[in-house]
C-alpha positions as CSV (number, residue, x, y, z in Angstrom):
1,M,0.7,10.6,-26.6
2,N,-1.5,11.7,-23.7
3,P,-0.2,15.2,-22.7
4,R,-0.9,14.4,-19.1
5,L,2.0,11.9,-19.1
6,D,4.3,14.9,-19.0
7,Q,2.8,15.8,-15.6
8,L,3.9,12.6,-14.0
9,H,6.7,12.7,-11.4
10,P,9.7,10.3,-11.6
11,Y,9.0,7.3,-9.5
12,P,10.8,7.3,-6.1
13,F,13.2,4.5,-7.1
14,Q,14.3,6.5,-10.2
15,K,15.0,9.4,-7.9
16,L,17.0,7.1,-5.7
17,R,19.1,5.9,-8.7
18,E,19.8,9.5,-9.6
19,L,20.7,10.3,-6.0
20,F,23.3,7.5,-5.9
21,H,24.7,8.3,-9.4
22,G,28.5,8.5,-9.2
23,V,28.6,7.0,-5.7
24,T,30.8,3.9,-5.1
25,P,29.5,2.0,-2.0
26,N,32.0,0.6,0.5
27,P,33.3,-2.6,-1.1
28,A,33.9,-4.1,2.3
29,C,30.2,-4.1,3.1
30,A,27.7,-6.6,1.7
31,P,24.7,-4.8,0.1
32,V,21.4,-4.7,2.0
33,N,18.4,-3.1,0.3
34,L,15.8,-1.9,2.7
35,S,14.3,0.7,0.3
36,I,11.6,-1.2,-1.6
37,G,8.6,-2.9,0.0
38,E,9.3,-6.1,-1.8
39,P,8.8,-9.2,0.5
40,K,11.8,-11.5,0.5
41,H,10.4,-14.3,2.6
42,A,10.0,-17.6,0.8
43,T,6.9,-18.2,-1.3
44,P,5.0,-21.1,0.3
45,Q,5.5,-24.3,-1.6
46,F,1.8,-25.1,-1.8
47,I,1.2,-21.9,-3.7
48,K,3.9,-22.8,-6.2
49,D,2.3,-26.3,-6.5
50,A,-1.1,-24.8,-7.1
51,L,0.3,-22.6,-9.8
52,V,1.8,-25.6,-11.6
53,A,-1.4,-27.5,-11.2
54,G,-3.3,-24.7,-12.9
55,L,-1.1,-24.6,-16.0
56,A,-3.7,-26.4,-18.0
57,G,-5.7,-23.2,-17.8
58,L,-3.2,-21.5,-20.2
59,A,-5.2,-23.1,-23.0
60,N,-8.2,-20.9,-22.2
61,Y,-9.0,-17.2,-22.3
62,P,-9.4,-16.0,-18.7
63,I,-12.7,-14.6,-17.5
64,T,-12.4,-11.0,-16.3
65,Q,-14.7,-11.6,-13.4
66,G,-12.6,-14.6,-12.4
67,S,-13.6,-18.1,-11.6
68,D,-16.4,-18.9,-9.2
69,A,-13.9,-20.8,-7.0
70,L,-11.6,-17.8,-6.7
71,R,-14.3,-15.3,-5.9
72,E,-15.8,-17.7,-3.3
73,A,-12.3,-18.1,-1.8
74,M,-11.9,-14.3,-1.6
75,S,-15.4,-13.8,-0.1
76,A,-14.8,-16.5,2.4
77,W,-11.5,-14.9,3.4
78,A,-13.1,-11.6,3.8
79,G,-15.7,-13.2,6.0
80,R,-13.0,-14.7,8.3
81,R,-10.9,-11.6,8.3
82,Y,-13.4,-8.8,8.4
83,G,-16.5,-10.5,9.7
84,V,-18.6,-9.4,6.7
85,T,-20.6,-11.3,4.1
86,L,-19.7,-10.5,0.5
87,D,-21.7,-11.7,-2.4
88,P,-19.1,-13.5,-4.6
89,A,-21.1,-12.6,-7.7
90,T,-21.4,-8.9,-7.2
91,E,-19.2,-7.5,-4.4
92,V,-15.7,-9.0,-5.1
93,L,-13.4,-9.1,-8.1
94,P,-9.9,-10.5,-8.7
95,V,-7.3,-8.0,-9.9
96,N,-3.7,-8.1,-11.1
97,G,-2.3,-6.8,-7.8
98,S,-3.7,-3.9,-5.8
99,R,-1.4,-1.4,-7.6
100,E,-3.1,-2.1,-11.0
101,A,-6.5,-1.8,-9.5
102,L,-5.9,1.3,-7.5
103,F,-4.8,3.0,-10.8
104,A,-7.6,1.5,-12.9
105,F,-10.4,2.4,-10.5
106,A,-9.6,6.1,-10.9
107,Q,-9.6,5.8,-14.7
108,A,-13.1,4.2,-14.6
109,S,-14.7,6.5,-12.0
110,V,-13.4,10.0,-12.6
111,D,-15.7,12.3,-14.5
112,S,-13.2,14.7,-16.0
113,S,-15.7,16.8,-17.9
114,R,-15.9,20.5,-17.3
115,H,-18.6,20.2,-14.7
116,G,-17.6,16.8,-13.3
117,R,-16.0,15.9,-10.0
118,R,-12.3,16.3,-10.7
119,V,-10.5,16.2,-7.4
120,I,-8.8,13.1,-5.8
121,V,-7.7,13.4,-2.2
122,S,-4.8,11.3,-0.9
123,P,-2.5,11.2,2.1
124,N,0.9,12.9,1.9
125,P,3.4,11.0,2.1
126,F,1.7,8.5,-0.1
127,Y,1.9,5.6,-2.6
128,Q,2.7,7.4,-5.9
129,I,0.1,5.4,-7.8
130,Y,-2.6,7.6,-6.2
131,E,-1.1,10.7,-7.7
132,G,-0.5,9.2,-11.1
133,A,-4.0,7.7,-11.3
134,A,-5.5,11.1,-10.5
135,I,-3.4,12.9,-13.2
136,L,-4.0,10.4,-16.0
137,A,-7.7,10.3,-15.2
138,G,-7.9,14.1,-15.7
139,A,-8.3,14.8,-12.0
140,R,-6.4,17.2,-9.7
141,P,-4.6,15.6,-6.7
142,F,-5.2,17.2,-3.4
143,F,-2.6,16.1,-0.8
144,L,-3.4,16.0,3.0
145,N,-0.2,16.1,5.0
146,T,0.1,13.4,7.6
147,T,2.6,14.4,10.3
148,P,3.2,13.8,14.0
149,E,0.8,16.7,14.7
150,T,-2.0,14.8,12.9
151,G,-1.1,11.5,14.5
152,Y,0.1,10.5,11.0
153,L,-3.6,10.3,9.9
154,M,-5.5,12.5,7.4
155,D,-7.1,15.5,9.1
156,W,-10.3,16.1,7.1
157,S,-10.7,19.6,8.6
158,R,-7.8,20.7,6.4
159,V,-9.8,20.1,3.2
160,P,-11.5,23.4,2.2
161,E,-15.3,23.0,2.7
162,D,-16.1,24.2,-0.8
163,L,-13.8,21.6,-2.3
164,W,-15.8,18.5,-1.1
165,E,-18.4,18.8,-3.8
166,Q,-15.6,18.5,-6.4
167,V,-14.1,15.4,-4.8
168,N,-14.6,12.2,-6.8
169,L,-12.7,9.8,-4.6
170,V,-10.5,9.7,-1.5
171,Y,-7.6,7.3,-1.2
172,V,-6.7,6.1,2.2
173,C,-4.1,3.6,3.2
174,S,-4.4,1.7,6.5
175,P,-2.1,0.3,7.7
176,G,-0.3,3.3,6.2
177,N,2.6,3.5,3.9
178,P,5.2,4.7,5.1
179,T,4.1,5.3,8.7
180,G,2.4,2.0,9.6
181,K,-0.5,4.0,11.2
182,V,-3.9,2.2,11.5
183,M,-7.2,4.0,11.3
184,Q,-9.6,3.5,14.2
185,L,-13.4,3.3,14.2
186,A,-13.7,7.0,14.9
187,D,-11.4,7.8,12.0
188,W,-13.5,5.7,9.7
189,K,-16.7,7.3,10.9
190,A,-15.5,10.8,10.2
191,L,-14.6,9.7,6.6
192,F,-17.8,7.8,6.0
193,D,-19.9,10.7,7.3
194,L,-18.2,13.0,4.8
195,S,-18.7,10.4,2.0
196,D,-22.4,10.1,2.9
197,Q,-22.7,13.9,2.9
198,H,-20.8,14.7,-0.3
199,G,-21.2,11.5,-2.3
200,F,-17.5,10.7,-3.0
201,V,-16.0,7.2,-3.1
202,V,-13.7,5.9,-0.4
203,C,-10.9,3.8,-1.9
204,S,-9.2,1.9,1.0
205,D,-5.8,0.5,0.2
206,E,-5.2,-2.3,2.7
207,C,-2.4,-4.2,1.1
208,Y,-0.5,-4.3,4.4
209,S,-3.5,-5.4,6.5
210,E,-2.0,-8.9,7.3
211,I,1.3,-7.7,8.6
212,Y,0.7,-6.9,12.3
213,F,2.3,-7.8,15.6
214,A,-0.2,-9.1,18.1
215,E,-1.7,-12.4,16.8
216,G,-5.5,-12.3,17.0
217,Q,-5.6,-8.5,17.0
218,P,-5.7,-7.5,13.3
219,P,-6.0,-3.9,12.2
220,L,-9.5,-2.6,11.7
221,G,-10.4,-2.6,8.0
222,A,-12.9,-0.5,6.1
223,L,-15.3,-3.3,5.5
224,T,-15.6,-4.1,9.2
225,A,-15.8,-0.4,10.2
226,S,-18.5,0.3,7.7
227,Q,-20.6,-2.7,8.9
228,Q,-20.1,-1.8,12.5
229,L,-21.3,1.7,11.8
230,G,-24.5,0.3,10.2
231,R,-24.0,1.8,6.7
232,G,-23.3,-1.2,4.5
233,F,-20.7,-0.7,1.8
234,K,-22.1,2.4,0.1
235,N,-19.4,4.2,-1.9
236,L,-16.7,2.0,-0.5
237,V,-14.2,-0.1,-2.4
238,V,-11.4,-2.0,-0.6
239,F,-8.2,-3.1,-2.3
240,N,-6.0,-6.0,-1.0
241,S,-3.3,-8.2,-2.3
242,L,-1.5,-11.5,-1.9
243,S,1.9,-9.9,-2.4
244,K,2.7,-9.0,1.2
245,R,0.3,-11.5,2.8
246,S,1.6,-14.5,1.0
247,N,5.0,-13.4,-0.2
248,V,4.1,-13.6,-3.9
249,P,4.7,-10.1,-5.4
250,G,5.5,-11.7,-8.7
251,L,2.1,-13.4,-8.9
252,R,0.4,-10.0,-9.3
253,S,-2.8,-11.1,-7.6
254,G,-5.2,-9.2,-5.4
255,L,-8.8,-8.3,-4.9
256,V,-11.3,-5.4,-4.9
257,A,-14.4,-5.7,-2.8
258,G,-17.2,-3.4,-1.8
259,D,-20.3,-1.5,-3.1
260,A,-22.0,-3.7,-5.8
261,A,-23.2,-0.5,-7.5
262,L,-19.6,0.5,-8.1
263,M,-18.2,-3.0,-8.8
264,K,-20.6,-3.6,-11.7
265,P,-19.3,-0.7,-13.9
266,F,-15.7,-1.4,-12.7
267,L,-16.1,-4.9,-14.1
268,L,-17.3,-3.4,-17.4
269,Y,-14.3,-1.2,-17.5
270,R,-11.9,-4.1,-16.8
271,T,-13.6,-6.2,-19.5
272,Y,-12.6,-3.5,-22.1
273,H,-9.2,-2.9,-20.4
274,G,-8.2,-6.5,-20.9
275,S,-7.1,-7.0,-17.4
276,A,-8.2,-10.6,-16.7
277,M,-6.1,-12.7,-14.4
278,S,-4.4,-15.8,-15.9
279,P,-6.2,-19.0,-15.1
280,A,-3.0,-20.5,-13.6
281,V,-2.7,-17.5,-11.3
282,Q,-6.3,-17.8,-10.4
283,H,-5.7,-21.4,-9.3
284,A,-2.7,-20.4,-7.2
285,S,-4.6,-17.4,-5.7
286,T,-7.5,-19.6,-4.7
287,A,-5.1,-21.8,-2.7
288,A,-3.5,-18.8,-1.1
289,W,-6.7,-17.1,0.0
290,N,-7.9,-20.4,1.5
291,D,-4.9,-20.8,3.8
292,E,-4.0,-18.8,7.0
293,A,-1.2,-20.9,8.5
294,H,1.5,-19.5,6.2
295,V,0.3,-15.9,6.9
296,I,0.6,-16.5,10.7
297,E,4.2,-17.7,10.1
298,N,4.9,-14.6,7.9
299,R,3.7,-12.3,10.7
300,R,6.0,-14.1,13.2
301,L,9.0,-13.5,11.0
302,Y,8.3,-9.7,10.7
303,A,7.6,-9.4,14.5
304,E,10.9,-11.1,15.2
305,K,12.7,-8.6,13.0
306,F,11.0,-5.6,14.6
307,A,11.8,-6.9,18.1
308,A,15.5,-7.2,17.2
309,V,16.0,-4.1,15.1
310,M,14.1,-1.4,17.0
311,P,16.3,-1.5,20.2
312,I,19.4,-1.2,18.0
313,L,18.1,1.8,16.1
314,K,16.4,3.6,19.0
315,P,19.5,5.5,20.3
316,A,20.4,6.8,16.9
317,L,17.0,7.5,15.1
318,D,13.8,9.1,16.2
319,F,10.8,6.9,15.4
320,A,7.7,5.3,16.8
321,A,6.9,1.6,16.5
322,P,4.3,1.2,13.7
323,D,0.9,-0.2,14.3
324,A,1.3,-2.6,11.5
325,A,3.1,-3.1,8.1
326,F,6.8,-3.7,7.7
327,Y,8.2,-0.2,7.6
328,L,10.0,2.0,10.1
329,W,9.4,5.7,9.4
330,A,12.4,7.4,11.1
331,K,13.6,10.9,11.5
332,V,17.3,11.2,10.7
333,P,20.0,13.2,12.5
334,G,20.8,16.4,10.8
335,G,17.3,16.6,9.1
336,N,18.5,15.9,5.6
337,D,17.0,12.7,4.4
338,T,18.7,12.6,1.0
339,A,22.1,13.3,2.4
340,F,21.7,10.6,5.0
341,A,20.5,8.0,2.5
342,R,23.4,8.9,0.2
343,A,26.0,8.7,3.0
344,L,24.5,5.4,4.2
345,F,24.8,3.9,0.8
346,E,28.3,5.1,0.3
347,Q,29.6,4.2,3.7
348,Q,27.7,1.0,4.5
349,H,26.1,-0.2,1.2
350,V,22.7,-0.1,2.9
351,T,19.9,1.3,0.8
352,V,16.9,3.1,2.4
353,L,14.4,5.5,0.8
354,P,14.4,9.2,1.6
355,G,11.1,10.3,2.9
356,S,10.9,13.4,0.7
357,F,10.7,11.1,-2.4
358,L,7.4,9.8,-1.0
359,A,5.8,13.2,-0.6
360,R,4.9,16.4,-2.4
361,D,5.1,20.0,-1.2
362,A,1.7,20.9,0.2
363,A,0.6,23.6,2.6
364,N,4.2,24.9,2.5
365,L,5.6,21.6,3.7
366,N,7.1,18.4,2.4
367,P,6.0,16.1,5.2
368,G,8.5,13.4,4.2
369,A,11.6,15.6,4.4
370,G,14.0,14.7,7.2
371,Y,12.7,11.1,7.3
372,I,13.7,7.8,5.8
373,R,11.6,4.7,5.2
374,I,13.3,1.4,6.3
375,A,11.6,-1.7,4.9
376,L,12.4,-4.7,7.1
377,V,11.9,-7.1,4.2
378,D,15.2,-9.0,4.2
379,D,16.0,-11.8,6.6
380,L,16.6,-11.3,10.3
381,A,20.4,-11.4,10.1
382,A,20.6,-8.9,7.2
383,C,18.2,-6.5,9.0
384,V,20.1,-6.7,12.2
385,D,23.4,-6.1,10.4
386,A,21.9,-3.2,8.5
387,A,20.6,-1.7,11.7
388,H,24.1,-1.6,13.2
389,R,25.4,0.0,10.1
390,I,22.7,2.6,10.1
391,V,23.6,3.5,13.7
392,E,27.3,3.9,12.7
393,T,26.4,6.3,9.9
394,A,24.0,8.2,12.2
395,S,26.7,8.6,14.8
396,R,29.0,10.2,12.2
397,I,26.3,12.7,11.2
398,A,24.9,13.6,14.6
């Protein structure tokens, strides 16, 4: 087996199972799981109907590039959402969820030869796929701590100047996981200037882009920023997904869009990788990308939960309202995130994710330590109930 597999860290939820091993949760409390970013809102019926209507496609091998109808739907959505014109033939591809594509792109792009670019930069805390993708591609992860001092954004001045020429790609996540922080135009300009100077690829993970709180004021995306800055899509690839936007995490459907010069070899890689999307899933995905009404309702449900939960939690936990996404990134009393999560599970049967499980020690700091990630994915009543229980546990620890 690939010896690099031994370098992979356990996934956060495996660590969570180990943390809770031997703990018996309070049987008087109904379980509420706010640890995983799995949407629990109902999948829209029209998407289910489109999936069924596309079942005849199971008789055919899928095309890796996807159907013309799907790529045109994705391009049209990008036009409405980001104000950009994407060529459906060369600048957009369907993928089996953004997670699969974020991993695969590093495998296709990293030159792991002795003299190749062998560094991948990512935020810290981070989505662990970034790290795993780097390791298995033969690259070295370089973690940039995002803390209150950096405004929970990546501070590029903390990358050693002599390292930039070794950087193959930079992962960014906006809106961010776990902080919900959104990059502004000046942040994008600083990153694009570095990319133009040093030649690395920007991989923008935007799977939370459609979960925001002020209707008509969506977060700025990389495609829009790049166009506004007059640089086109050079060395830029953007990853998005239907999972959060349309409440279909089990559909495993997303898109990659950007620089045609990168998309062409990535398509070649995917052809050999055998990662074509099922024709039935393509049919359902086309319907989902073409509709916005269900996404507006989805945002309303999340906004309702944040409005109800934050006032309850505010006296007990230290946090700022996120710019977007469905997470609260909260500092816990006592400063021990794992002890707090374990006590909360035992006393209240509420599951949250310790922040230290989402980060690595870098620059003498684990920037997730002392925080918990609360995913407001359950229904309103469950989230409100869980918030009251979190406060009760916090009051015992404070």
